[in-house]
C-alpha positions as CSV (number, residue, x, y, z in Angstrom):
1,M,0.1,-0.2,0.0
2,G,3.0,2.4,0.6
3,K,4.0,2.3,-3.1
4,K,0.6,3.2,-4.4
5,S,0.2,6.2,-2.0
6,D,3.7,7.3,-2.7
7,K,3.0,7.6,-6.5
8,P,0.5,10.2,-6.2
9,K,2.2,11.9,-3.7
10,K,5.5,11.8,-6.3
11,E,3.4,12.9,-9.1
12,R,2.2,16.0,-6.8
13,H,5.5,16.9,-6.0
14,L,6.7,16.7,-9.6
15,K,3.7,18.9,-10.7
16,K,4.8,21.3,-7.9
17,F,8.5,21.1,-9.3
18,R,7.4,21.7,-12.7
19,R,5.3,24.7,-11.6
20,L,8.0,26.0,-9.7
21,I,10.6,25.6,-12.7
22,K,8.1,27.1,-15.1
23,R,7.6,30.1,-12.9
24,L,11.3,30.7,-12.3
25,F,11.9,30.1,-16.1
26,A,9.1,32.9,-16.7
27,K,10.6,35.1,-14.0
28,K,14.2,34.6,-15.5
29,W,12.6,35.8,-18.9
30,L,11.2,38.8,-17.2
31,V,14.5,39.6,-15.0
32,I,16.4,39.1,-18.3
33,S,13.8,41.3,-20.5
34,L,14.0,43.9,-17.5
35,V,17.9,44.0,-17.5
36,V,18.0,44.2,-21.2
37,I,15.4,47.3,-21.3
38,L,17.4,48.8,-18.1
39,V,20.5,48.5,-20.1
40,A,18.9,50.0,-23.6
41,S,17.6,52.8,-21.6
42,V,20.8,53.8,-20.1
43,G,22.8,53.1,-23.3
44,G,20.3,55.7,-24.9
45,G,20.5,58.1,-22.2
46,V,24.1,58.2,-22.3
47,W,24.1,58.6,-26.3
48,L,21.6,61.4,-25.8
49,Y,23.6,63.1,-23.5
50,V,27.0,62.8,-25.5
51,T,25.4,63.9,-28.6
52,S,23.4,67.0,-27.2
53,H,26.6,67.8,-25.3
54,K,28.6,67.9,-28.6
55,Q,25.8,70.1,-30.0
56,V,26.1,72.5,-27.1
57,V,30.1,72.5,-27.4
58,Q,29.9,73.1,-31.3
59,S,27.1,75.7,-31.0
60,A,29.2,77.5,-28.4
61,K,32.4,77.2,-30.6
62,T,30.4,78.7,-33.6
63,D,29.0,81.8,-31.1
64,D,32.6,82.4,-30.0
65,V,33.7,82.6,-33.8
66,I,30.5,84.9,-34.8
67,N,31.3,87.3,-32.0
68,Q,35.0,87.4,-32.7
69,T,34.0,88.2,-36.3
70,V,31.8,90.7,-35.3
71,V,34.2,92.3,-33.2
72,S,36.7,92.5,-36.1
73,A,34.1,93.8,-38.5
74,A,33.3,96.7,-36.2
75,A,36.7,97.5,-35.7
76,Q,37.3,97.6,-39.3
77,A,34.4,99.5,-39.9
78,N,35.6,102.2,-37.3
79,G,39.0,102.2,-38.9
80,G,37.6,103.0,-42.0
81,D,38.0,99.6,-44.1
82,T,34.4,99.2,-45.2
83,V,35.6,96.2,-47.6
84,G,37.1,94.4,-44.5
85,A,34.2,94.9,-42.3
86,V,31.6,93.7,-44.9
87,A,33.9,90.8,-45.7
88,A,33.9,90.1,-42.0
89,Y,30.0,90.2,-41.5
90,D,29.8,87.9,-45.1
91,K,32.0,85.2,-43.6
92,A,29.9,85.3,-40.4
93,I,26.7,85.4,-42.3
94,S,28.0,82.1,-44.2
95,D,29.4,80.4,-41.0
96,T,25.9,80.5,-39.0
97,T,23.0,78.5,-39.2
98,D,21.1,80.2,-36.6
99,S,18.6,82.7,-37.9
100,A,18.6,85.0,-35.1
101,Q,22.1,85.4,-35.5
102,K,21.9,85.7,-39.4
103,R,19.5,88.6,-39.0
104,T,21.7,90.6,-36.4
105,L,24.7,90.1,-38.8
106,L,23.0,91.3,-41.6
107,L,21.7,94.3,-39.4
108,G,25.5,94.7,-38.6
109,K,26.7,94.6,-42.2
110,A,23.4,97.0,-43.0
111,S,25.0,99.5,-40.3
112,V,28.3,99.4,-42.1
113,Y,26.8,100.6,-45.0
114,Y,24.5,103.2,-43.1
115,N,27.5,104.7,-41.4
116,E,29.0,105.3,-44.8
117,G,26.3,107.1,-46.0
118,N,25.1,104.0,-48.4
119,Y,21.5,104.0,-47.4
120,D,20.1,102.1,-50.3
121,Q,22.8,99.2,-49.6
122,A,21.9,99.5,-45.9
123,L,18.0,99.4,-47.0
124,L,19.0,96.2,-48.9
125,F,20.3,94.2,-46.0
126,A,17.9,95.5,-43.7
127,Q,15.5,94.0,-45.7
128,Q,17.1,90.8,-45.8
129,A,17.2,90.5,-42.1
130,E,13.8,91.3,-42.0
131,S,13.0,88.6,-44.2
132,I,14.3,86.2,-41.7
133,G,12.1,87.8,-39.1
134,N,11.1,90.8,-38.0
135,S,12.0,92.7,-34.5
136,A,11.6,96.0,-32.8
137,D,15.5,96.1,-33.8
138,V,15.0,95.5,-37.6
139,A,12.0,98.1,-37.8
140,E,13.8,100.7,-35.6
141,F,16.9,100.4,-38.1
142,F,14.5,100.8,-41.0
143,G,13.2,103.9,-39.2
144,S,16.8,105.1,-39.2
145,I,17.5,104.4,-42.7
146,Y,14.2,106.5,-43.9
147,D,14.8,109.2,-41.8
148,A,18.5,109.4,-43.2
149,K,17.0,109.5,-46.6
150,G,14.7,111.9,-46.0
151,D,11.4,109.9,-46.2
152,S,9.9,110.8,-42.9
153,Q,6.5,109.3,-43.7
154,K,8.2,105.9,-43.9
155,A,10.5,106.5,-40.9
156,I,7.5,107.4,-38.7
157,E,5.7,104.1,-39.9
158,Y,8.9,101.9,-39.0
159,Y,9.3,103.6,-35.6
160,Q,5.9,103.0,-34.7
161,K,6.2,99.1,-35.6
162,A,9.3,99.0,-33.5
163,I,7.0,100.5,-30.5
164,D,4.4,97.9,-31.3
165,L,6.9,94.9,-31.8
166,A,8.8,96.0,-28.5
167,K,5.5,96.6,-26.7
168,A,4.3,93.1,-27.4
169,I,7.6,91.6,-25.9
170,D,8.2,94.1,-23.0
171,P,6.1,97.2,-22.4
172,E,8.7,98.5,-20.1
173,D,11.5,98.4,-23.0
174,S,13.8,101.5,-23.1
175,R,13.7,101.5,-26.7
176,I,10.0,102.5,-26.7
177,D,10.9,106.1,-25.6
178,Y,13.4,106.6,-27.9
179,D,11.2,105.6,-31.0
180,K,8.3,107.8,-29.5
181,S,11.1,110.7,-29.4
182,Q,11.8,110.0,-32.9
183,I,8.2,110.0,-34.2
184,E,7.8,113.4,-32.6
185,A,10.9,114.7,-33.8
186,L,9.9,113.9,-37.3
187,G,6.5,115.5,-36.8
188,G,4.3,112.5,-36.3
189,V,1.9,111.4,-33.6
190,V,2.5,108.1,-31.5
191,K,-0.4,105.9,-31.9
C-alpha cells in the first residue's frame, strides 16, 4: 500500500516542481527582459547626453567665432575699412545656421553701409534681415534709414512698428521712449 500512495505523492511533488520551474523560468525571462530594457535605456540616455553635449559645445564654438568676427568687423568699420568689415560680416553670415544670429549679422552689415552714408545698400541688407524675421531692432533700423534718406513718413511708420513690436515683448522696453521721441521729432503722432 505504501507504493500506491507514494506514486500520487510523487506526481504531486513533480507537478509542484514543474510549476516552480515554469515560474522561475518565466521570471528569469522577465528579469532578463528588464535588464535588457534597463541597459538599453541607460545606453540611450548616455548616447543622448553625449550627442547633445557635442551640439552645445559646437554651438558655443560657433558663437565665439561669430562674436570674434563681429568685433573684428566693427573694428574694421571704425577704422574706415568698409570692404574688410563687409567681408567679415559676410563670412560670419555664411558660418551661421542660426536665423537670429544671421538677422543680427545682416543688420550689422547694413549698419556698416548706413554709417558710410550708403543708405540704399543699408536698406537692402535690412530687408534681408527682415525677411528672416521681424523684430523691434529691425523696424527701428528701417526707421533710421528712412529718416536719413529724408522719407519722414516711412521713418514714422517703421518707428511705430518698432514700438508695437517692443511693447508686445516688454511694455517697459527702453527703446520705446527713443522711438516715440523719433516719431515726435519727425512731426508724427505716436499711436
